[in-house]
Each structure stands twice: as structure tokens, then as C-alpha cells.
C-alpha positions in Angstrom: -39.7 -20.8 -65.1 -41.9 -18.4 -67.1 -39.1 -16.1 -68.3 -37.3 -19.1 -69.8 -40.4 -20.4 -71.5 -40.7 -17.2 -73.6 -37.1 -17.2 -74.7 -37.1 -17.0 -78.5 -33.5 -18.0 -79.4 -32.2 -21.5 -80.0 -29.2 -20.6 -77.9 -29.3 -21.8 -74.2 -30.3 -19.2 -71.7 -27.6 -20.5 -69.3 -25.2 -23.4 -69.2 -24.7 -25.3 -66.0 -21.4 -27.2 -65.6 -21.3 -29.4 -62.5 -18.3 -31.5 -63.6 -20.0 -34.8 -62.7 -22.6 -37.2 -64.1 -26.1 -36.7 -62.7 -28.6 -39.2 -61.4 -31.3 -36.6 -60.6 -31.9 -32.9 -61.3 -34.9 -30.8 -60.3 -35.7 -27.0 -60.5 -37.1 -25.4 -57.4 -41.0 -25.1 -57.7 -41.0 -21.7 -56.1 -41.2 -19.0 -58.8 -41.8 -16.1 -56.5 -38.3 -14.6 -57.0 -35.6 -14.7 -59.7 -33.2 -16.4 -57.3 -35.6 -19.2 -56.3 -36.7 -19.6 -59.9 -33.1 -20.4 -60.9 -32.5 -22.7 -57.8 -32.0 -26.4 -58.3 -31.1 -29.7 -56.7 -28.7 -32.1 -58.4 -27.8 -35.6 -57.3 -24.5 -36.7 -58.7 -23.4 -40.3 -59.7 -21.2 -40.4 -56.6 -24.3 -39.7 -54.4 -23.5 -36.1 -53.5 -26.6 -33.9 -53.2 -25.9 -30.4 -54.5 -28.1 -27.3 -54.0 -27.4 -24.2 -56.1 -28.7 -21.7 -58.5 -27.7 -20.2 -61.8 -27.0 -17.0 -60.0 -24.8 -18.1 -57.1 -23.3 -21.5 -58.1 -23.7 -24.8 -56.1 -22.6 -26.3 -52.8 -22.8 -29.9 -51.4 -25.8 -30.3 -49.1 -25.2 -34.0 -48.2 -23.4 -37.1 -49.3 -24.4 -40.8 -49.5 -27.8 -39.7 -50.8 -30.2 -42.1 -52.7 -32.8 -39.6 -53.9 -34.2 -36.1 -53.1 -37.3 -34.0 -53.6 -38.4 -30.4 -53.2 -41.4 -29.5 -51.1 -44.4 -28.2 -53.1 -43.6 -24.6 -52.0 -39.9 -24.9 -52.7 -38.9 -24.0 -49.1 -37.7 -27.4 -48.0 -35.8 -30.5 -49.4 -36.3 -34.1 -48.5 -33.6 -36.6 -49.1 -32.8 -40.2 -48.2 -29.7 -42.1 -47.2 -30.4 -45.8 -46.8 -33.6 -46.0 -44.7 -33.0 -42.5 -43.2 -35.2 -39.6 -44.4 -34.0 -36.1 -43.8 -36.0 -32.9 -44.3 -34.2 -29.6 -44.3 -34.1 -26.1 -45.9 -31.5 -25.3 -48.5 -29.8 -22.6 -46.3 -29.8 -24.6 -43.0 -26.7 -26.4 -41.7 -28.9 -28.7 -39.5 -31.9 -30.6 -40.6 -35.4 -29.8 -39.5 -36.0 -33.5 -38.8 -34.5 -36.9 -39.5 -36.4 -40.1 -39.2 -35.4 -43.8 -39.8 -38.1 -45.6 -41.7 -38.2 -49.2 -40.4 -38.6 -52.1 -42.9 -42.1 -53.4 -43.2 -43.2 -56.3 -41.0 -41.7 -59.6 -42.0 -38.5 -58.0 -43.4 -35.8 -58.9 -40.9 -32.4 -60.5 -40.9 -29.4 -59.5 -43.0 -31.2 -57.6 -45.8 -30.9 -53.9 -46.6 -33.9 -51.5 -46.6 -33.2 -48.5 -48.9 -35.5 -45.5 -49.8 -34.7 -45.1 -53.5 -37.3 -42.6 -54.7 -39.1 -39.6 -53.2 -41.9 -37.3 -54.3 -43.5 -34.5 -52.2 -47.0 -34.1 -53.8 -48.7 -32.2 -50.9 -47.6 -30.0 -48.0 -48.0 -32.8 -45.4 -47.4 -35.9 -47.5 -44.3 -37.5 -48.9 -44.4 -40.6 -51.2 -41.4 -42.9 -51.1 -40.4 -46.0 -53.0 -38.2 -48.4 -51.1 -36.3 -51.7 -51.8 -35.6 -54.5 -49.4 -32.6 -56.5 -50.7 -32.3 -60.1 -49.4 -28.8 -61.6 -49.5 -28.2 -64.4 -52.0 -28.1 -67.9 -50.5 -27.3 -71.3 -52.0 -30.9 -72.4 -51.6 -32.6 -69.3 -52.9 -31.7 -66.8 -55.6 -31.4 -63.2 -54.7 -34.8 -61.4 -54.3 -35.9 -57.9 -53.9 -39.1 -56.5 -52.4 -40.2 -53.1 -53.8 -42.5 -51.0 -51.6 -44.5 -47.8 -52.0 -44.9 -45.9 -48.7 -46.9 -42.8 -47.8 -45.3 -40.6 -45.1 -47.8 -38.1 -43.6 -47.9 -35.7 -40.6 -50.5 -33.7 -38.9 -48.7 -30.3 -38.3 -45.3 -28.9 -38.7 -44.0 -25.3 -38.1 -41.3 -25.8 -40.8 -38.5 -24.7 -38.5 -35.0 -26.2 -37.8 -34.9 -28.9 -35.1 -38.7 -29.0 -35.0 -40.0 -32.4 -36.1 -43.7 -32.6 -37.2 -46.3 -34.0 -35.0 -48.1 -37.2 -35.9 -45.5 -38.5 -38.4 -46.6 -41.8 -39.8 -45.2 -44.1 -42.5 -47.9 -46.3 -44.1 -47.3 -49.1 -46.6 -49.5 -48.9 -49.6 -48.3 -51.7 -51.9 -45.4 -54.0 -52.7 -43.9 -56.1 -55.4 -41.5 -59.1 -55.0 -38.9 -59.4 -57.7 -36.9 -62.7 -57.8 -34.1 -63.5 -60.3 -33.6 -67.1 -61.3 -31.6 -69.0 -63.9 -33.6 -70.5 -66.7 -31.7 -72.2 -69.6 -28.9 -69.7 -69.2 -31.2 -66.6 -69.2 -32.2 -64.6 -66.2 -36.0 -64.7 -65.7 -37.8 -62.2 -63.5 -40.7 -63.4 -61.5 -43.0 -60.8 -60.2 -45.6 -61.1 -57.5 -47.8 -58.1 -56.6 -50.0 -57.6 -53.6 -52.0 -54.4 -52.9 -52.7 -53.8 -49.3 
């Protein structure tokens, strides 16, 4: 926000009180107007995604959210709930599209697949980190597989209820984390494979 960068005083330009602890906060990347420049996303510790601005206050956009990201132009927001990815615009009541990302091949059974990180580096590409949690059994300690996914699409009009064409989720790499007991200490074993 250029007008904030040139602020000469030590006093804050504005104070934002959301009344909750935050897990994630991001300013809108669109700096074309003063309202969008002051617009933000905030993910609270109780997993409520807020959208707001320093001008107009904030409102809940969704709950049960793991992570969120602005599109590069600041016109859309992507957020995840479990393995479900939703893309919307801040002022829409309905999403532009929602897609369930299936766990990678070989991950089945009683585990949970969770998209836990999102970045939107290019107009038609989302990067997502995801975790597969295996349940703890007597024979094996609990293990977690961490994945990096690239979500791409060919074309999208950017309108409500209009899913993009050619949407594809591609696995790029993963790491297996396993916790085991070793002389009273937890040891972390890592195995990494690049695909």
C-alpha cells in the first residue's frame, strides 16, 4: 500500500481490532482504489474467514476454513475446508466454483486429507499443500504424508457459478512424517520423494 509506505510518523495509520486470535492475515494485492488497498482477509483461530477493509469493517465469509489466498489481481479469494477448495469473490454470497480434491493414489481407508496451505501465484494456477493423516494403530505409530499440489485450469470467465474449464490437480512432491518413541523422546523420521 504505497500511501502507507510513505507515512512518516511512528504512530499507526490505523488500528484493526478483530477481537480474536489470528492464524492468517493478508492484504488485498489490488491497489487500484483506496477501498481495495485497505481490503484484507483474516483467518481466526476458531477457523472463521473474515473479509473486510479499514474503511467498512469486516464480515464472516466462511467458517471451518483451513487456509485462504487472494488471486493475483485481488478480485477473487480461494479457501479450503478439509479437502474442499472454494473460489469466490468477496462480495458474492455464492461461490464461483467448489471442487473436492481427492487424496493421492494409495491414500485410502480411515485417514483424513486436508488442504492446509494455499498460494495463488498466477491467474490460472493455485499451489496447495495438503496433509494425509493416518489413524494411530497398535502396530504402527501415527504417520502423516505431506503433499504439494498444483491446481491449474485452461480458461475461466471469473463469474459466479461458472467453474473453469480444464481444472486439474497435479501432485508435485510429498514427504512422509512418522512419529516414533525412542528412549522416551519423540523422533521424527522423514522420507522424501519427488515425482
